[in-house]
N, C-alpha and C positions, 0 to 999 in steps of 0.2 A: 260554857267558859270555856276559852283559850288555858294551856297551860303555862304560858307565856307567857312573863311579866314581867317589861320591860325594865324596870325600877329596880328589880334584885339583883340586876346585874350592871357590874360597870360599864364604858362604853364600848359599844362594839366594835371587832378591829375586824378589817378583811384581809382573808390569807387565802391565798390560790397554790394552788402546787400545778407545776408546767413539766414538759418532757425530759427537762434536763435529767440527770443525775444527780441525786444527792436529796431521795424523798425522805430517807429518814429526818433532817433539815425542819422540811414541813411540818410533817406528824409532829412531833417532837415540839414545836413553835406553840402549834395547834393546842396539846397538853399541857403547855406550858400557859398559858392563856386561860387556856381555862382554869385552871387553880389556883389563878388570881383573881379572879372571878368574873373577871369581863364576859361579854356574849363573843361569842366570836361565829363570823361568817363565811364558808368556805364553799372553793370552787376548786373544781380538781379536773381539769380537760383531759379529754379521751386519752391520748399520750403518759397524761403522767398516769393512770390507772394502769398504763402496760411496766415503765417503770417501776413501781412499788410490787405491782406483781411478779419482777425480777427480779429485786434488788430485797426486797423483805419476803415473808413468811406473811403476812395478810395479806390478808384477802377484804378487799372494800367492795359494794356493787356500785354501780351509776347510778340509779334512781337513787333521787334525790332522798327520798324520806329513809328508803333506806339507808344509805349512808349516814345521813342522820342519826340514827339508831345504830348504826355500828361506832361511829365516831363517839356516839355520848357514853358506850360500852366501854369502851378503849380510855378515854379519857376519865370515866368519873363525871361527866356533865353534868347541871342539872337540868329535868325537862323546862325544855326552849334556851337553854343555855346556848346550844349549837345550831346555825338552820343552812341550809345546803340547796347550792341554787344550782340549774342545769347551765351550759353553755350557751342556750338560747332561752333564756327566760329574762326575757327583755322587759318584763313586769317585774326583776327583783329591785330592791331599792338601789341597789349598786349600778344600776343604769341609770343616776338619775342626780343631778346633785344637790337634787331637796331632798333626797333619800339614803344619800350614803353615810356610811359611817366619816368618822374623824381620819383614819390609816387603815392604809391598806398595803400589805405584803404580799408578794410574788417571792413563792418560797419552794422548789427552785425555781428558777426561772429560764426559760432554754432560751438559747437566743433567736430562735424565731418567736418568739413572743418578745424580745429586747426588741427586734426592728420592727413590729407592729406596733409598739406602744411607742418606738421613739420615729414614727410616721402617722399614727392615730389613724392605724387602719378598725382598730372596731369591728374586728370578721367575728368575734364572740365574746362573751357575756365577761368574761377576763379582763380581754384588750378594754371595751369599753370600758369597765370600772376603771380602769386606769386609767386613761384618758379622760375619769368623769374628775380623777381623784388629780390630778395634772393643772386641770381647766379649773378647781374650783382650791386650787394653793393647797391641799391640803396633804398629810406628809406621806409617800410613794420611795418602798424598799424595795429594792430589785437583786433578789442572791442569782445573777449568775452562777453555774456552774460549768467553764468549759475548760480545753486547754491542748493548744495553745489560743489565743483570741487573735482573730484577724482585725486586720484594718477595719474593716465593716462591722463586724462588733467593738471596736473601739472608739468608730466615728458615729457609733446610738450609745453608747457610753455617753462618752462625751457631753453629745447632742441633751438626751436626758440632765445629767449633769450641772448643766448648765440651768433649766428648766426650775431645779432644786429638787428633782428624785432622787434616792439615795443608794446611791448602787454601790454594793456591799456583797463583794466576789467570796463565795464560799471557798474563804482557805484557811483554813484554822490555824492559829501559834501555836504555839510548843511552848513560854515558856513558864506557864499553869502544871509543867511535869503531867504533861494525860497518859493517866492508867489504863486510858481503855477506848472504843471507839468511843464510848457516849459522853466521854470527856472530849472528845474532838467537835461530838456536835454539838453538845453543850456552849461550845468555844462560840460558835457560832451564832446560836440560838440568843446567846449574852450579849453579843452587842445587836442583834435587831431589837431586843426589847430595849439597849439603852437607846435607840433611835428612836424609841416610840415615849419613853420614857417611866418607863414602867420597872420599881425598882426588884431585883431579882439577887440569888446567892450563889445564882449558877458558875461563876468562876469569880474569880477576885479579881480587885481589878489595882489599875499596875500600884507598882507599891505596896502594896496588901501580900500580892506573892508570898509565900512560905521562904524560908531560908535554902531549902533546896534547887528553888527555880530561882533563890539570888544570885546575881553575879556578885564573881567573886576575885578580889584582887589575892597573885600571887607574888 
């Protein structure tokens, strides 16, 4: 008897982390989706593992089942709520339009992954899953973190945007008067949740900010 009961969770959402800086955004997104009751399907590239080790004190194993255990413990996920897939797990449901969930987020999205998705390379499971999302007309959110953007990056973003892909750079705002790095991370995660149609209270919406963030006339 399996401990995975799909009916117990809200619709699956795929979250992929690739080798750009900003692993904290993707990890926080996983935590929030779990807390919201969604099943979360996770893919972490080899480069992303290196970034996570560099930018955080979090140790995540590469082997999918051990990764499930580590992420579940970190996020407080229920048994079966998180599933993880390797880079060449071509039998994973995300590799096919008949099995992929309704939405996918690549956060952070390296410019290499951006390029591969824009050209349909599908050299690994993350790229293939993004390709499936595009061909099936499903929600795909890419969160690039690079500065400055080259003309190549911008052309790829424009091409993907014209295909209906949401390009959501990791560029947090300050009108909510952030008091910590966590507040800046939540700003971007909140924007991702908005695109997914998931209710949240991470950051006040515009017009709901407190007096400290309001524009004042002198």
